[in-house]
C-alpha positions in Angstrom: -23.1 -11.5 17.0 -22.6 -8.0 16.2 -18.8 -7.4 14.2 -17.4 -5.9 17.2 -18.6 -8.7 19.3 -16.4 -11.4 17.5 -14.1 -10.1 16.6 -13.0 -6.3 18.0 -13.9 -2.9 18.3 -11.5 -1.5 15.7 -10.8 -2.4 12.0 -7.6 -1.3 9.7 -8.7 -1.1 6.4 -5.4 -0.6 3.5 -6.0 1.6 0.5 -9.3 3.2 2.2 -9.3 6.0 -0.2 -11.5 5.2 -3.1 -12.9 1.6 -4.6 -13.7 -2.2 -2.1 -11.5 0.1 0.6 -14.2 2.8 0.7 -16.9 0.1 0.3 -14.8 -1.9 3.1 -15.2 0.8 5.5 -18.3 2.1 4.3 -20.3 -1.3 5.0 -17.8 -1.9 9.0 -19.1 1.7 10.0 -22.7 0.6 9.0 -22.5 -2.5 11.9 -21.2 0.1 13.8 -17.2 -1.0 13.8 -14.3 1.9 14.5 -12.7 2.2 11.9 -8.5 2.6 11.2 -8.8 4.1 7.3 -4.9 4.2 5.6 -4.0 5.7 2.3 -2.0 8.4 0.7 -4.1 10.3 -0.2 -5.3 12.0 2.7 -8.1 14.9 1.5 -10.3 11.6 0.1 -9.4 9.9 3.7 -10.3 13.4 5.4 -14.0 13.7 3.7 -14.6 9.6 3.8 -13.6 10.1 8.0 -16.6 12.8 7.9 -19.3 11.7 6.3 -18.7 8.3 8.3 -18.8 9.9 11.5 -21.9 12.4 10.6 -24.2 8.7 9.5 -22.8 6.9 11.9 -21.2 7.9 14.7 -18.1 5.8 14.9 -14.9 7.3 15.5 -12.4 7.3 12.9 -8.7 7.6 12.4 -7.6 9.2 9.0 -3.7 7.6 9.1 -2.2 9.1 5.7 0.4 6.4 5.2 2.5 5.0 1.5 2.6 1.8 2.4 5.5 1.4 -0.5 8.2 3.5 2.1 10.5 1.3 4.2 9.4 2.9 7.7 5.7 2.9 7.3 5.1 0.8 9.2 6.6 2.7 12.4 4.5 6.4 10.7 1.0 4.1 10.7 2.0 2.9 14.5 1.7 6.6 15.9 -1.5 7.0 14.4 -2.7 3.6 15.5 -1.2 4.0 19.0 -3.2 1.7 21.8 -6.2 0.8 20.2 -6.5 -2.9 19.2 -6.7 -3.4 16.3 -9.1 -6.6 15.5 -9.4 -6.8 11.9 -7.4 -6.2 9.8 -8.0 -5.2 5.6 -4.9 -5.7 3.4 -6.4 -4.4 0.6 -4.3 -1.9 -0.7 -2.5 -2.4 -4.0 -2.1 -1.4 -7.6 -1.5 -2.9 -11.0 -0.2 -2.9 -14.7 -1.2 -3.6 -18.3 1.8 -4.4 -20.6 5.0 -6.0 -21.5 6.7 -6.2 -18.9 10.5 -5.7 -20.3 8.4 -2.4 -21.1 7.5 -1.2 -18.0 9.4 0.6 -14.7 11.6 -1.3 -13.2 10.5 1.0 -10.0 6.9 0.8 -10.4 7.1 -2.7 -10.0 9.6 -2.9 -7.2 6.5 -0.6 -5.6 3.9 -2.7 -6.5 6.0 -5.9 -5.1 6.3 -3.4 -1.6 2.4 -2.7 -2.0 0.8 -5.4 -2.6 3.0 -7.9 -0.9 5.7 -6.7 1.7 3.4 -4.8 3.3 0.5 -6.8 4.0 3.1 -9.3 5.5 4.1 -7.3 7.9 1.0 -5.7 9.1 -0.1 -8.8 9.5 3.0 -9.8 11.7 2.5 -7.3 14.1 -1.8 -6.9 14.1 -1.4 -10.9 14.9 0.6 -10.7 17.5 -2.8 -8.6 20.2 -5.3 -10.7 18.1 -3.7 -14.3 19.4 -3.5 -12.7 22.8 -7.1 -11.7 22.7 -8.2 -14.9 20.9 -10.6 -13.0 18.3 -9.9 -11.3 15.3 -10.8 -11.7 11.4 -8.0 -10.9 8.7 -8.9 -10.2 4.8 -6.5 -10.4 2.3 -6.9 -9.0 -0.9 -6.4 -11.2 -3.9 -7.9 -11.5 -7.2 -9.2 -13.8 -9.8 -5.3 -13.5 -11.8 -4.4 -15.4 -8.3 -5.1 -18.2 -9.6 -3.1 -18.2 -12.9 0.2 -16.5 -14.4 -1.3 -13.5 -15.9 0.6 -12.4 -19.2 0.5 -8.0 -19.7 -0.2 -8.0 -15.7 2.8 -11.0 -15.1 4.5 -9.1 -12.6 0.5 -8.1 -10.2 -0.9 -11.4 -11.1 2.6 -12.9 -9.0 1.5 -10.5 -6.4 -2.0 -12.0 -5.7 -1.2 -15.5 -6.2 1.4 -14.5 -2.8 -1.3 -12.6 -1.5 -3.9 -16.0 -2.2 -1.2 -18.4 -0.8 -0.3 -16.2 2.4 -3.5 -16.2 3.1 -4.6 -19.6 3.3 -1.4 -20.2 5.0 -2.6 -17.7 7.7 -5.7 -19.7 7.9 -4.8 -22.9 8.6 -1.9 -21.7 11.3 -4.7 -19.0 13.0 -7.6 -20.9 13.3 -6.7 -22.2 16.5 -6.4 -19.3 17.9 -10.4 -17.8 17.6 -8.5 -15.4 14.2 -11.0 -15.8 10.9 -8.8 -15.0 8.1 -10.3 -14.5 4.5 -9.1 -14.7 0.7 -11.3 -12.5 -0.9 -10.7 -12.9 -5.1 -11.8 -10.5 -7.6 -12.5 -10.1 -10.7 -13.2 -6.9 -13.0 -14.8 -4.6 -10.6 -15.6 -0.9 -11.4 -13.5 1.0 -9.5 -10.5 3.4 -10.3 -8.2 0.6 -9.9 -8.6 -0.2 -13.9 -7.8 3.0 -14.5 -4.7 3.5 -12.5 -3.4 -0.4 -13.9 -4.0 1.6 -17.8 -6.5 -1.6 -17.8 -10.4 -2.8 -18.6 -13.1 -4.3 -16.1 -13.5 -6.7 -18.7 -16.8 -8.2 -20.3 -19.0 -8.8 -16.5 -17.5 -6.4 -14.1 -18.9 -6.6 -10.6 -19.8 -3.9 -8.2 -17.8 -3.3 -5.5 -21.0 -3.6 -3.0 -21.1 -7.1 -4.5 -17.9 -7.6 -3.3 -17.7 -6.7 -0.2 -21.2 -8.7 0.3 -19.1 -11.5 -0.6 -16.4 -10.9 1.8 -19.1 -10.1 4.5 -20.6 -13.9 3.4 -17.6 -15.3 3.6 -15.5 -14.6 6.3 -15.2 -17.1 8.8 -16.9 -19.7 7.0 -14.3 -19.8 4.1 -10.9 -20.4 3.5 -11.0 -18.1 -0.4 -13.8 -17.2 -1.8 -14.4 -15.4 -5.7 -16.6 -13.2 -6.3 -19.3 -14.2 -9.2 -20.3 -16.5 -10.8 -18.4 -15.5 -13.9 -15.5 -15.7 -12.2 -15.7 -18.9 -9.6 -16.2 -20.3 -13.4 -13.0 -18.7 -14.5 -10.5 -19.6 -12.1 -11.9 -23.1 -12.6 -9.9 -23.8 -15.6 -6.4 -24.0 -14.6 -7.4 -27.2 -12.9 -9.0 -29.2 -16.0 -6.0 -27.6 -18.0 -2.0 -27.9 -18.7 -0.1 -24.5 -17.6 0.5 -23.6 -20.6 -2.8 -23.8 -21.9 -3.7 -22.0 -19.0 -0.8 -18.9 -19.7 -1.7 -18.6 -23.6 -5.8 -18.5 -22.7 -4.2 -15.9 -20.2 -2.7 -14.3 -22.6 -5.4 -14.6 -24.9 -7.8 -13.3 -22.9 -6.0 -10.1 -21.5 -5.7 -8.4 -24.4 -8.8 -8.7 -25.3 -11.1 -8.4 -22.8 -9.2 -6.4 -20.2 -5.9 -3.9 -21.6 -6.9 -0.9 -23.2 -6.3 0.7 -26.9 -2.3 1.6 -25.8 -2.0 -1.8 -25.9 -0.8 -4.1 -28.9 
């Protein structure tokens, strides 16, 4: 079965203007899926759309929508119209590296809106159609930091724990409707994310292509997946040590390998 046959003609990808979202767009277009590309940066979406249309001949809808806004879903519906979304990829998200108490609280609130509230509302809306059709798939972007509280990126790790738990719970609820759900949990990856979050990719960064390959191999087969052997090892450690120990360890590792020079 092709992805189109298994899930439907259209895939909706949030955060599609760069990084993992852009990688998903390129991969799905190569497999002949039509795309709804969602992000704030309209120019970048249009450039990607033109590239993929020319290369693969797929239909693409560019939806410049800010997921941090309260009315984002209504705005998005105007672009999607009556197109049936068979594959929803909740990829959009951003982070922050530094002490929580020194952060901009509105930025923290926006992070929760984009990382948690937006995928919740999107999933609740589009899963209704998937249930009626008895087919579909949803991917949530979790993270390696979803597996333990992580100092110096505290709110971000909390939002990714939300994504992981949300995805795994929905996997159980939706399996009887022939809907596949996957939590994809990358570690450090070479994308723009690190620059915006004021952080680094860590000692052994993965490529976007490697992360996408992990996702596509796991969709429909696993409930959740950690990308990369090194990251899988790190995700296992919280199971064998105390909570206090893992938080201390995560804080030290974060400060040494993942924070920028501006964070002491």
